N, C-alpha and C positions, 0 to 999 in steps of 0.2 A: 390456536388452531390455523385462524384465518390468515395470521402473519407468515406462518411456516408454509401454507399453501401458496401464498402470495410468492414468496421467496422461489418455490420450486417453480411455478409458473413463468416468472420472470428469468429465471437461469435457462429455462427450455427455450424461452423467446429470444435471449441470447445466442443460444446455440444455432437456432434457425435463421436469425439474423446475420450473425457473422461466421455461418458456415462452420461451428465449432464442431468437436466429437459429441457424437449423441451420448456417449457415456458419460455421465456426472458421478464422481466420487465425492466432491466437496461443496456443500449446498449451505443454505441460511447464511450466506456469507455478508458480515456487516463491518464497513468501513468506516471508521470515525479519525477524523484530523485533529489534532490541536496544537498548539505552541507550547513549547517546553525549552527550558534554558537547563544549561549545565548542572546535574545534579551537586557538583562542587564537593567532591571526595579532599580530603586533605591527609597529608602524613607527616609525621614528626621528623620524618628522613627526608624530605624534600621541601624546598622552597615554593610557596604559593604564588604563582604569577597571573597577571591580569592585564586584560587591555584598558580596563577602565570602563568598558562597555558592554552592556548587556546582550549578548547574542542568543537570538533566537531561532531553535530548530523547529522544523516542521515534524511532529511525530503522527505517525500513520499507525492506529491501532487495528488489528483485524480478528473478528469472531467468526468462527466456521464450524460446521459440523462435518466429521469424517465419518463417510458411511461404514457402516459394518461390511465387511467382505469376508471370504471364507480362509483367504490366507493370513488375513489379521494384521497385516502391514503394507506399506505401499513404499518402495525404495526410491530415491531420487528424484524427489517432489522439486518444482522449482517453482516459487511464487515471482509474478513479474509484476510491477508496478510502475503505472503511468500516471503522472500528475499535471493536467493542463493548468499552469498558473494564470491569474487573471491578467489581462491584457493592460499594458502601460498606455496612458494617453497617446494616441496617435502612433502605437508600437504594434508590432505583429505578433502573433501567437507563439508562446514557449512550451513544450513538452520536456518535462524531466523523466526519466526513466532508470531502472535498476532492475536488479532481481536480487533473490536470497534462494540457496539450494539446501535442500534439507537432507539428512542422511536417510531417514525413513520416518514415516508417520504412522502411528498406530489407527488402524481402520476398524475403530470400536464402538461406532455410531455416537460418540460424544462430542461434546464441544471443545475446541481447541483454540489456541490464540497465537497472534504471530504480530512482529513490531517490525517497522523499518522507519528510516529517517532521511531527512533532507537537511545537509550541512547549512548553517546560515550564512555561509558564502554565496552558494547558489541562488539563495533567496534574495541578498542583497545585490547580486549582479543581474539576476533576470526578472525579479519584482521590487525593484526599490522603493515602489510606492506603498509598499506593505507598512502597517504601524502594529502589526501583531496584534490586533482586537479580536475577540471571539467571533464578532459579526462578519469579519473578513474570510473566516472559512467556509462561509457560504459561498464565496466566488470560487473556489477551488473545485475543479471535477477530477475526481480519483479513480481510476480503475485496477482491479486486481485480478490476475489470472493465473489459475493453478494450472501447471504445465507438466506432462509425463510424458516421456519419450515423443518429444516434440508436439504433442497433441492437447489441446486445451481441456481439462477435464473438471473446470468449476470458474467461476467467475463472479465478481462481487463490485458495486460501486458505492461510493459515498452518497447520502441523501441529505443535501444541504436543507430542504425543508420536508415537512411531512406529506407533502403533495408531488414531491420530486419524482421522475419516472427513471428509475436506473436504466432504462433501455435508452433514453435520449441522452444520459450521460455518457454511456458507452459510444453511442454513434457520435456524439460530440467529439470525444476523443480520438476515434479511429479517423472522422474526417480531418480533424487538425493533424494527426500523424501522415495522412495520406496526401496533405496540401505541400506543394515545393518551398512555399515561404515560410513554412512554420520552422522555427528554430528548434533542433531536436538535440537533447543533452544526454547523451547515455551516460551510465555509471554514476549517476548524480543523486541517487537512491541507495543509502548505504543498508546492509544488515546490522541488526543491533550489535551484533558482537565486533562491530568495526568504529561503535560510539562510546559515549561515557556510561551509557545504559548498560552494557554488555555484561558487568558483572552482577547485575541486580536480577531477583527473581528467576533464577536460572532453570527451577524445576517447573515453572509455569510455561515455558515455551518448548518447541520441540528442538532437536539438536541439529544445528546448522553444520554444514559439510564443513571440513577443514580444507583449505586450499593447499 
């Protein structure tokens, strides 16, 4: 009960601090990053090719509650992702961004899940100091924003430690995006259906819009 109440309070603070829509449809947003490698599917009809190097993706798992509404569905929901990478020694800040467009999400008061990924090449180029250890995940700052009709209707952030303040993380990313010297890399966060994980657990995630 205390955790749910805190999540709701944090989201309201997000709205007030960042001038978001007062109407919140997606709550209790939990953002959990982890390092992943290609699941490595094989086929008897295709050659198995490899560079010989293990390539690490950044997997962003999101859990959220869709508030119950009278209509029962919400169409054209976009989830926007921003990842502030740990700065290189003597280097500037880098923010990777991307979005995932959903056909419709059932507003049933239940918990739902989402995923997005950062391709290894972006990590190699903009954060070459990473060694893909679990403790390095604490250096990432991640914001997820739910948007409908260009209005934010939900938000969440990763919590690197139990004492992390989600408001501080959201503010840190916002300041980085506003800074002229920050390197901003759009379209660098992929929907799961554009990754090797796209054919897995289809019934567990909402339907992504076709392009």
